[in-house]
C-alpha positions in Angstrom: -0.1 -0.2 0.1 3.1 2.3 1.2 4.2 2.3 -2.7 0.8 3.0 -4.1 0.3 6.1 -2.0 4.2 7.1 -3.3 3.1 6.7 -6.6 -0.1 9.0 -6.4 1.9 11.5 -4.6 4.6 11.5 -7.3 1.6 11.7 -9.9 0.3 14.6 -7.6 3.8 16.1 -7.8 4.4 16.1 -11.3 1.4 17.1 -13.0 1.9 20.1 -10.7 4.9 20.8 -12.1 3.8 19.9 -15.6 0.8 22.7 -15.6 3.1 25.2 -15.1 5.8 23.8 -17.2 3.2 23.1 -19.9 3.3 27.3 -20.4 6.8 27.4 -21.3 7.5 27.2 -25.0 9.5 24.5 -27.0 13.3 25.0 -26.3 14.5 28.6 -26.9 17.8 27.9 -28.1 18.2 29.9 -31.5 19.8 26.9 -34.1 23.0 28.0 -35.8 22.3 28.7 -39.8 25.6 27.6 -40.7 24.4 24.1 -38.9 21.4 23.6 -41.4 21.6 20.7 -43.2 21.2 21.5 -47.0 17.8 21.9 -48.6 18.6 18.6 -50.7 19.1 16.4 -47.2 16.4 15.2 -44.6 17.4 14.0 -41.4 16.0 11.8 -38.7 17.0 11.8 -35.7 17.8 9.2 -33.0 17.5 8.8 -29.4 17.4 5.9 -27.1 18.6 3.8 -23.9 18.1 7.1 -21.6 17.9 4.4 -18.7 17.2 6.9 -16.1 19.7 9.3 -17.1 18.2 13.1 -17.0 22.0 14.6 -17.2 25.5 13.5 -16.5 26.6 14.6 -12.5 28.6 17.0 -13.4 31.4 16.2 -10.7 34.3 16.5 -13.6 34.3 18.7 -16.9 33.7 17.5 -20.5 30.9 14.9 -19.7 27.9 14.5 -22.1 24.2 14.5 -22.4 21.6 16.4 -20.8 18.2 17.5 -21.8 19.1 21.0 -21.7 21.7 20.7 -24.5 20.1 18.5 -26.8 17.7 21.2 -28.2 20.8 22.9 -29.9 21.2 20.0 -32.1 17.7 18.8 -32.9 16.9 22.6 -33.8 19.4 21.9 -36.9 17.4 20.8 -39.1 13.5 22.3 -40.7 10.5 21.1 -39.0 9.4 19.9 -42.4 12.4 18.2 -43.2 13.0 16.3 -39.5 12.0 13.5 -37.6 12.6 12.9 -34.0 12.3 9.3 -32.8 13.2 8.0 -29.2 13.7 4.2 -29.8 13.0 3.1 -26.1 14.0 1.8 -22.7 13.6 5.4 -20.9 14.3 3.7 -17.4 16.8 1.0 -16.1 14.1 0.4 -12.6 10.8 1.1 -11.8 11.5 3.2 -8.5 9.9 6.0 -7.1 12.9 8.0 -8.5 12.6 6.6 -11.7 8.9 7.4 -11.7 9.6 11.3 -10.7 12.4 10.8 -14.1 9.8 9.2 -16.1 7.2 12.2 -16.0 10.3 14.8 -16.6 11.6 12.8 -19.4 8.3 12.6 -21.0 7.5 16.3 -20.9 11.1 16.9 -21.9 10.7 14.9 -25.1 7.5 17.5 -25.6 9.6 20.4 -25.3 12.0 18.8 -27.4 9.1 18.5 -30.1 9.9 14.5 -30.5 7.6 13.4 -33.1 7.9 9.4 -32.0 8.3 7.5 -28.9 8.6 3.3 -28.6 8.3 2.5 -25.6 9.8 -0.8 -23.9 6.9 -3.2 -21.8 8.3 -0.9 -18.4 8.0 2.1 -19.9 4.4 1.8 -21.5 3.3 0.4 -18.2 4.1 3.1 -16.0 2.8 5.7 -19.2 -0.4 3.8 -18.9 -0.5 4.1 -15.2 0.0 7.5 -14.8 -2.2 8.3 -17.8 0.3 9.8 -20.0 -0.6 8.0 -23.7 -3.4 10.6 -23.9 -1.7 13.5 -23.2 1.6 13.6 -25.2 1.6 15.5 -28.2 4.1 13.3 -29.9 3.2 9.4 -30.9 3.6 6.2 -29.0 4.6 3.3 -30.5 5.5 -0.4 -28.8 5.5 -4.0 -29.3 4.9 -4.5 -25.7 0.7 -3.4 -25.9 -1.9 -5.8 -24.5 -4.2 -4.8 -26.5 -4.6 -2.9 -30.2 -4.5 0.8 -28.4 -1.0 1.4 -28.8 0.0 1.1 -32.5 3.1 -0.9 -33.9 4.2 1.5 -36.6 4.0 5.8 -37.3 4.6 7.7 -40.5 5.7 10.9 -41.4 6.5 12.5 -44.9 9.7 14.4 -45.3 10.4 17.3 -47.2 13.8 17.3 -49.6 13.8 20.1 -52.0 10.8 19.9 -54.1 9.9 16.0 -52.9 9.1 14.4 -50.5 10.0 10.9 -48.7 7.2 8.3 -46.4 9.4 7.4 -44.0 7.8 4.6 -41.6 9.3 3.2 -38.6 7.9 0.0 -36.6 8.9 -2.0 -34.0 8.7 -5.7 -33.3 9.5 -8.5 -30.9 11.6 -10.5 -31.9 10.7 -13.4 -30.7 8.0 -13.3 -33.1 8.4 -15.2 -36.5 10.3 -12.6 -38.6 9.4 -12.7 -42.1 5.9 -12.6 -41.9 4.9 -10.1 -39.4 7.7 -7.6 -40.5 6.1 -7.3 -44.3 3.1 -6.5 -42.4 4.3 -3.5 -40.7 5.2 -1.3 -43.9 3.1 0.3 -46.8 3.6 -1.4 -50.0 6.1 0.0 -52.0 4.8 3.0 -54.5 6.4 5.4 -56.9 7.1 8.4 -54.0 10.7 7.4 -52.5 10.0 5.4 -49.1 12.2 4.9 -46.1 11.4 2.0 -43.3 12.6 2.1 -40.2 12.7 -1.3 -37.4 13.5 -0.9 -34.2 13.9 -4.2 -32.7 14.5 -5.2 -28.6 16.8 -7.4 -29.6 19.0 -8.4 -32.5 21.0 -11.5 -31.7 19.0 -13.9 -33.9 17.0 -11.6 -35.8 19.6 -9.9 -38.4 19.8 -12.9 -41.0 16.5 -13.1 -41.4 15.7 -9.4 -41.8 18.5 -9.2 -43.9 16.5 -11.0 -47.0 13.5 -8.5 -46.6 13.6 -5.7 -48.9 10.8 -3.8 -47.5 13.6 -2.9 -44.2 15.8 0.1 -45.4 17.0 0.7 -41.7 17.6 -1.6 -38.2 18.1 -0.4 -34.8 19.3 -2.5 -32.8 20.3 -2.4 -28.8 23.8 -1.6 -27.9 26.0 -1.7 -24.9 28.2 1.1 -26.3 27.5 5.0 -25.4 28.0 6.3 -28.7 25.9 5.6 -31.5 27.5 3.6 -34.5 27.2 1.7 -37.8 26.9 -2.2 -36.9 26.3 -3.3 -40.3 26.1 -2.0 -43.8 26.4 -4.4 -46.9 25.8 -3.6 -50.7 22.6 -6.1 -49.9 19.9 -5.9 -46.7 19.3 -3.5 -44.5 21.5 -0.6 -42.9 22.0 -1.7 -38.9 22.7 1.0 -36.5 22.7 1.8 -32.8 21.8 4.5 -30.9 24.0 5.1 -28.1 23.3 4.9 -24.4 22.2 7.5 -21.6 21.7 10.5 -24.1 25.5 11.2 -24.5 24.8 11.2 -28.4 22.4 12.0 -30.5 22.5 9.7 -33.9 21.6 11.4 -37.0 20.4 9.7 -40.1 20.8 12.3 -43.3 18.5 11.3 -46.2 19.0 12.2 -49.7 16.9 11.0 -53.0 19.3 9.7 -55.8 18.1 8.6 -59.0 15.2 6.3 -59.3 13.8 7.8 -56.1 15.8 5.4 -53.7 16.8 7.0 -50.3 20.7 7.3 -49.7 21.7 7.3 -46.3 24.9 8.9 -44.1 24.2 7.6 -40.3 26.7 9.9 -37.8 26.6 10.7 -33.9 26.7 14.4 -32.6 28.1 14.9 -28.6 25.8 16.4 -26.8 29.2 17.9 -24.9 29.7 21.4 -23.1 30.5 23.4 -26.0 26.6 22.8 -26.8 24.2 26.0 -25.3 21.9 25.5 -22.7 18.3 25.7 -23.1 16.7 27.9 -20.0 13.3 26.1 -19.9 15.0 22.7 -19.9 17.5 23.6 -17.6 14.6 25.0 -15.4 12.9 21.2 -15.9 15.4 19.6 -14.2 15.1 22.0 -11.5 11.3 20.8 -11.1 12.9 17.1 -10.3 14.8 18.5 -8.1 12.6 19.8 -5.9 9.9 17.1 -6.8 12.9 14.3 -5.3 13.4 16.6 -2.3 9.4 16.9 -1.6 9.2 12.7 -1.9 12.1 12.8 1.1 13.5 9.9 -0.9 17.0 10.1 1.1 14.9 8.8 4.4 13.4 6.0 2.5 16.1 4.4 2.0 16.4 0.9 3.2 19.3 0.7 5.2 21.2 -2.1 6.1 23.9 -2.5 9.7 27.3 -2.6 9.5 29.3 -5.9 10.1 30.2 -6.6 14.4 27.9 -3.9 15.5 30.0 -1.1 14.3 28.6 2.5 14.3 29.6 5.6 12.1 31.2 8.3 14.7 32.1 11.5 12.4 35.2 13.0 11.3 35.4 15.2 13.9 35.4 12.4 16.5 38.3 10.9 14.6 39.5 14.8 14.9 40.4 14.5 18.6 43.3 12.1 18.3 44.0 12.5 14.6 44.5 16.3 14.3 47.1 16.4 11.5 45.6 14.1 9.8 41.8 15.7 10.1 43.9 19.1 9.2 45.5 17.5 6.3 42.3 16.3 4.9 40.1 19.7 5.5 42.4 20.8 2.7 41.6 18.5 -0.1 37.8 18.6 -2.0 36.9 15.4 0.1 36.0 17.9 3.0 34.0 20.1 1.5 32.1 17.2 -1.2 28.6 17.8 0.3 28.9 21.4 -1.0 29.4 21.0 -4.4 26.1 18.7 -4.5 24.1 21.6 -2.6 25.7 24.1 -4.7 24.1 21.8 -7.4 20.7 21.8 -5.9 21.2 17.8 -5.4 21.7 17.2 -1.9 18.8 15.5 -1.7 18.8 12.8 -4.5 20.3 9.5 -3.3 22.1 8.6 -7.0 24.0 11.7 -6.3 24.5 11.9 -2.6 25.7 8.7 -1.8 29.6 9.7 -3.2 29.4 13.0 -0.7 28.6 11.7 2.4 29.4 9.2 4.7 27.8 5.8 5.1 24.6 6.7 3.3 23.3 3.2 2.9 23.8 1.8 6.2 22.4 2.2 9.8 23.9 5.0 11.8 25.3 6.5 8.0 24.3 9.8 6.7 20.5 10.5 6.6 20.0 13.6 6.0 22.3 17.4 6.8 20.1 17.7 10.4 21.4 14.4 11.8 23.3 14.7 15.3 26.2 13.4 14.1 27.6 15.3 11.3 28.5 12.8 8.4 28.6 15.2 5.6 31.5 14.8 3.0 33.8 12.1 2.1 35.0 11.7 5.6 37.7 9.7 7.4 34.8 6.7 7.9 34.2 6.4 4.2 37.5 4.9 3.5 38.4 3.3 7.2 35.3 1.8 7.9 32.8 3.0 11.0 34.5 3.5 13.3 33.0 3.2 16.7 34.7 0.0 17.6 38.2 1.2 17.7 36.9 4.6 19.5 36.0 2.4 22.3 39.2 -0.1 22.0 41.3 3.6 22.4 39.0 4.7 25.4 39.6 1.7 27.1 43.3 1.4 26.7 42.1 -2.4 24.4 44.0 -3.8 21.5 43.1 -1.7 18.4 40.8 -3.7 16.2 41.2 -4.7 12.6 38.8 -1.6 10.1 35.3 -2.4 10.4 33.5 -2.8 7.5 32.4 -1.3 4.9 35.4 0.1 3.4 35.1 2.2 0.5 37.4 2.1 -2.7 38.1 4.9 -4.9 36.8 3.8 -7.9 33.3 2.7 -6.0 32.5 6.3 -6.9 35.3 8.0 -9.3 33.8 5.5 -12.3 34.3 6.1 -16.4 30.6 7.8 -15.8 31.1 10.0 -12.7 35.3 10.9 -13.3 36.3 11.3 -16.3 40.5 10.6 -16.3 40.2 9.1 -13.1 41.2 5.3 -14.8 44.6 4.6 -14.8 46.0 7.5 -12.9 44.7 6.4 -9.1 48.5 7.2 -7.8 48.3 10.9 -9.0 45.0 11.5 -7.7 45.6 9.7 -4.1 48.6 12.0 -4.4 46.1 15.0 -4.6 44.1 13.5 -1.2 47.3 12.7 0.8 46.9 13.6 4.5 48.8 10.4 6.2 52.5 10.1 6.9 53.2 6.7 5.6 54.5 3.9 7.9 58.4 3.2 8.3 59.4 -0.4 7.6 61.7 -2.1 9.9 64.5 -1.3 7.2 64.0 2.7 7.0 66.9 4.1 8.2 66.0 7.2 10.8 
């Protein structure tokens, strides 16, 4: 029951924010005239596999992604020559936080003038529960629909100079008998130029069968690569591509019409990098997300487990009572104000962000909020040395010093390639920057 009540609260919050943001105009980032594609070309923009990623964490420079910069790419083609498609997998899970993100994603795509969104089974289920299918300005297709209310294909006419091309996008379940089913998805060939795009949830055993279906021009396959790429481009059979992950890139399929009305295709990727201008309305939408996460008190609802052996977190100031020099050196590092960096970005209430900026968030006696009795903000002593209550007790009673208590965080648990570019293979360099200890002398050390 608690889950249902929470879901309704999230929906009410999202609807409230939507009613405000619905008044906002579409993204106002002016397109770069030099970036417009030629009149002899139409463009299909492809995104997908967002997997609950609204924007990069921002902990380091040169990270890719974010809706607020995507507008600058999508507006480089004229509306009558542009087809904007998301191929699916909006969410990675169905937690309360993911459901909040779902509403933000839908609204962002609405503001970005998406034409079509393909929804996987999990996405479609949430869209139905939130009652969003009838209220989106873009069309929705899905191969996971339980009835005929959700179509499996969508078409759009695109202008290419004085001509036009009919683009049909269809989605198919790869467990079905491929050839007969897929042929029914696309319109019969006519004199008008046509382009047929097939979205598949799994390409492992499907490509060989589809290669013989001359009605399919492009196949979009899932991928574990962040960047869009060409999977297969033979002279015969469809162009097989992937669209990347996590919103770091936009795939761009440029279409020209050659002699005989046949489409000529060119597929490339566009990085959503920090050089692109930020759309203010979409940036404001992310602040709405942060507000909703705070209102739902997601931090306080995290399921916490006890540390082993009855250990408890005591806070860095307790450690400073004996380790004054180490504490002073640590205070000069960026770890000592890691929490403030989140607060400055407005993300101090986001469980996904804060875990690497505080002490022991997933454990009993660990961080709950900035108002907790013990100050467990920042990357403090006990992140690397474990909860130290047993150590403090031993020192106070002159007992043998116990081994460091679990859990102990390792650098790579937070400094991942996603969050900390350049850390991999440079751990010694980074450790030197945070060094706040004196190396123990060995028996062979000369004093």
